[in-house]
C-alpha positions as a printed Julia matrix, in Angstrom:
113×3 Matrix{Float64}:
 -56.28  138.57  67.83
 -53.87  137.76  65.04
 -51.41  140.25  63.59
 -48.86  139.29  60.92
 -48.8   135.7   62.02
 -48.56  136.5   65.73
 -51.26  135.73  68.23
 -51.9   138.45  70.81
 -53.93  138.12  73.99
 -55.23  140.77  76.3
 -56.38  139.81  79.73
 -58.07  143.02  80.79
 -60.68  143.07  83.51
 -64.2   144.37  83.02
 -63.25  147.39  85.14
 -60.42  148.18  82.7
 -62.81  147.9   79.78
 -65.24  150.32  81.44
 -62.39  152.75  82.2
 -61.12  152.67  78.59
 -64.64  153.07  77.21
 -65.21  156.07  79.48
 -61.96  157.68  78.31
 -62.83  157.09  74.66
 -66.35  158.43  75.11
 -65.0   161.56  76.79
 -62.34  162.22  74.18
 -63.2   165.02  71.84
 -61.91  165.69  68.39
 -59.38  168.46  68.12
 -60.17  171.72  66.4
 -57.45  173.65  64.57
 -57.67  177.28  63.54
 -55.39  180.18  62.72
 -55.35  183.17  65.05
 -53.42  186.35  65.69
 -52.06  186.85  69.2
 -50.69  190.12  70.57
 -48.76  190.59  73.76
 -45.39  191.1   75.37
 -42.64  188.56  74.71
 -41.82  187.02  78.09
 -39.6   184.09  77.08
 -37.49  182.86  74.17
 -36.1   179.34  74.41
 -33.59  177.5   72.24
 -35.73  174.35  72.35
 -38.29  175.88  69.99
 -40.65  177.66  72.36
 -41.55  181.25  73.07
 -43.85  182.7   75.69
 -46.16  185.61  75.05
 -47.93  187.48  77.86
 -51.37  188.41  76.54
 -54.36  190.09  78.18
 -55.71  186.62  79.01
 -52.44  185.3   80.47
 -49.25  183.53  79.41
 -49.37  181.67  76.1
 -46.79  179.08  75.05
 -46.02  178.93  71.34
 -43.85  176.31  69.63
 -41.72  177.09  66.59
 -39.6   174.96  64.29
 -35.87  175.54  64.0
 -36.25  176.83  60.45
 -38.31  179.7   61.92
 -35.35  180.84  64.06
 -34.7   183.93  61.89
 -38.25  185.15  62.56
 -37.92  184.5   66.29
 -34.48  186.18  66.46
 -36.17  189.48  65.64
 -38.23  189.24  68.84
 -36.96  190.81  72.04
 -37.91  190.08  75.66
 -40.27  192.66  77.19
 -41.32  194.09  73.82
 -44.7   193.88  72.1
 -45.23  191.31  69.35
 -48.15  190.33  67.15
 -47.89  186.74  65.88
 -49.86  184.45  63.58
 -50.24  180.99  65.1
 -52.02  177.74  64.31
 -53.93  176.74  67.43
 -55.16  173.21  68.09
 -57.74  172.88  70.86
 -58.91  169.65  72.44
 -60.5   168.63  75.71
 -58.5   166.5   78.12
 -60.71  163.47  78.84
 -59.42  163.14  82.41
 -59.57  166.75  83.64
 -62.29  167.91  81.21
 -60.26  171.07  80.58
 -59.52  172.62  77.22
 -55.9   172.18  76.11
 -54.36  174.53  73.56
 -51.3   173.72  71.45
 -49.95  176.61  69.41
 -47.48  176.54  66.51
 -45.93  179.73  65.15
 -46.81  180.57  61.56
 -45.02  183.93  61.52
 -45.2   187.57  62.52
 -48.42  189.39  61.7
 -47.34  192.03  59.22
 -50.83  193.33  58.41
 -50.47  196.09  61.01
 -46.9   197.13  60.14
 -46.46  200.52  58.49
 -44.24  200.46  55.41
């Protein structure tokens, strides 16, 4: 094929084409939704990740550096309720659901003023 004046060639085998088609057919679109997670803070990391131990197991949550003040109020081994944006997709190889979570903030709906 041609791209910006360059000619590209791909010399894939029919087996490679079948493999790629199978991967593309198995790929599912991601679904994103907001959710509230409650659990015990089990890890706080300077690389923008925190771990929350929920009833269903350990959950990894990413946060941006500008959310550091929110995260600094969390303490290991204490309860936290967090709002997160969860993106779920199915891994085409393992056929398992994969969850990526991004911190939105603390859930303040249950805090008493």
